[in-house]
N, C-alpha and C positions, 0 to 999 in steps of 0.2 A: 503491500500501500504505499502510494506516495503520500506526501505533505499534504497536498492540497485534498486527496481523499480524507488523510487524518481531521484535519478542518471540517470538513462537511460532515462528517461522523460526527466529531465531538459537538458541532451545530445541535444535530442531532439528539445527542443524548443528554444534550442540555435543554431538551424543549425548543429549542429554536430559536434561546434569546440572544445569542448571540450575535450581534448586529454587522450589519453585512461590512463598519467602514471597521470594525477591530479584525474581523475575518481577510478583509481585504489589505491590512495592515500584515497581518501572517503571511498570506501568500506573495504578497512582497517582500518574504526573505526578515523579517522581522523573530526573529528567537528571543528575544528578552534578554538578551545580553549584549546588544551594540550599545553605542552611545547616545544619550540622552539628548537632544540638540538644543532645546528652552528647559533648561533647570530653571524649574517654578516653584515644586517641595521645598517647604519650610522643614526646620528636622522632627520638629513634632509629626508633622503631616506625615514622611518620608517613613518615622517609627510607628504612626497609626496604621498604616498602611500594612506594616511588615507585622503587625497584632492581629489587624484583621482576617488577610491573607493569611496564618498561622490557625485563627481561631477555625475556619473555615475549613481548611488540608492541613490538620495536626500532622506530625511525625506518628507515627503508631509500626508497625515493624512496615512498612513503606516510608520509601521519602514524605516529605511533608511538602507545602506550599512554600518554605522560607530553602529546603535546599535545590529544592530546581528551578530557586534565584525568580521567581512570583514577583515579591514585591517592587525586583526593580522591571520585570514586564510591566504590571503595573504602574509606574511612574511612566517609563516611556509613552504607556500608550492613552494617559492622560495629560501628558506635557506637549507629547508631538502627535499626535493622531487625533484628538477628542477637538470638537468644537467649539465653541467656546461657552455655547449655552451646555456641550456635556460637562465640558470642565467646571463650570459653574456649580452645576449639581454636585457634582463630584465632593467640590471644598465646604459646600454647603453641608454635606451626608457628615462629613467630618467633625464639622462645627458641630452637627447637630448632639453630634454622640457625645461631646465634650461637654454642652448646653444640658442635657441631659445626664451626665454622671455630677457635674457642679450643683444641678438642682436637688437630683434624688439622693446622693451621698457624700458630697460637699467636696466634693476632688474631682480635679479631671482624667477624661479615658484613659490616660496611661500611668497618671496614678491609680486609678479604683483598681480592686480586687479582679481577678477572674471571674467571679459570680456574678461581679456588680458591671464589668463588659460583657458579661453574655447577657445579664439583662437589657442593657444599653440596645445591643445588638437582634436581639428579640423583637424588640420597639423599634428598632429602625422595619423589620422585617412587616411587625402589626402594621405601621405605618401607612407601608405599602400594599397591604391588602385589600383594599379596598381601588390601588389604581387599576386603568383601564386606557390602553393604547390608544392613537387615535387611529379613526377608521383610514384602511388606505383607499383615497378615492377612486386612482388608478388600478386596477388588479395589474393590469400586465405591464406596472413597473414597480419593484419591487421599493419603498420610501422608507428611510432610516425612523426610529423613536427618539430622537433626538431623548425628550424629557423623560425617557424612564429615568423612577428614584435610583437614589441611592444604593439601596440593599439589592437592587437588582444588578445595578454596573459591578461594584465591589464583588458579589457574587457572580457575574458572567467573567470579569475579567481574571479573576482569580480560578476558575473552573478550565475559562480558557489557555491560558498561560500556563494552568498541571499539566493539562493533560494534551498540550502540543510538545512540553520539553521532553528531554533525553530521561530524566528521572517521572515523568508522571506514566509517559507511553513504551515504556521499556522496563521498568522496576513496578511502577503500580497496577499496570495491566500484561495480561503474559504476552509475551510478546516473541512472535514467529516471521521475521520478516519475509520469507517466501513459503508460506501454507500450502501451496502445489496442488491441493487439492481442496475436499468438505469434508468438514468431519461435522456430524452432529453429537454432541460432547455435553455433558451433562454439566451444571455449572458446579455441582452439588461435589461432584468429582476434582474442578481444579480449583475454585474457591477463589477466582477475577475475573474479570470480564478479559479477553481476546483483539489484539491489538497487533497490527501486520504492516 
């Protein structure tokens, strides 16, 4: 399976939440480890992005988001590929997590406990539950939903960055670069999804 097919399959695994601009960036050769052209993240924004990526895909018996370089990938996408609208939503979402923690726990997000951070992220998810994307008026042309909420953006970028990394594709998923045949394999026997 080539990189283009992997990205398409990742978008399907994510339930179609991968935005076309993000997929286009990945198809253009962005691998999450290239130089960021526009450095716009503050230290706190970088650290919060790292913590959030780790909360979404922590290290277990397989590498986590940190191991796969996902925080760098997210910063790259937000800084160099996002539109101004998408970027503003991302930074407003990071600020909202800080505000939630300060209001409820008298600490900023980074100084909050793991349980408090989880509560803040769960609140962001609840705030997203009522979001309805705008209707696509032209079904012949796919339009990008730039206004999707922060929680969907951070989740999308974390999952896409992880499963298109070497660690995600080869260590989290079972990897067979040349399957050469179709086998009907019982998931309970292998314990992981296959990647090729």
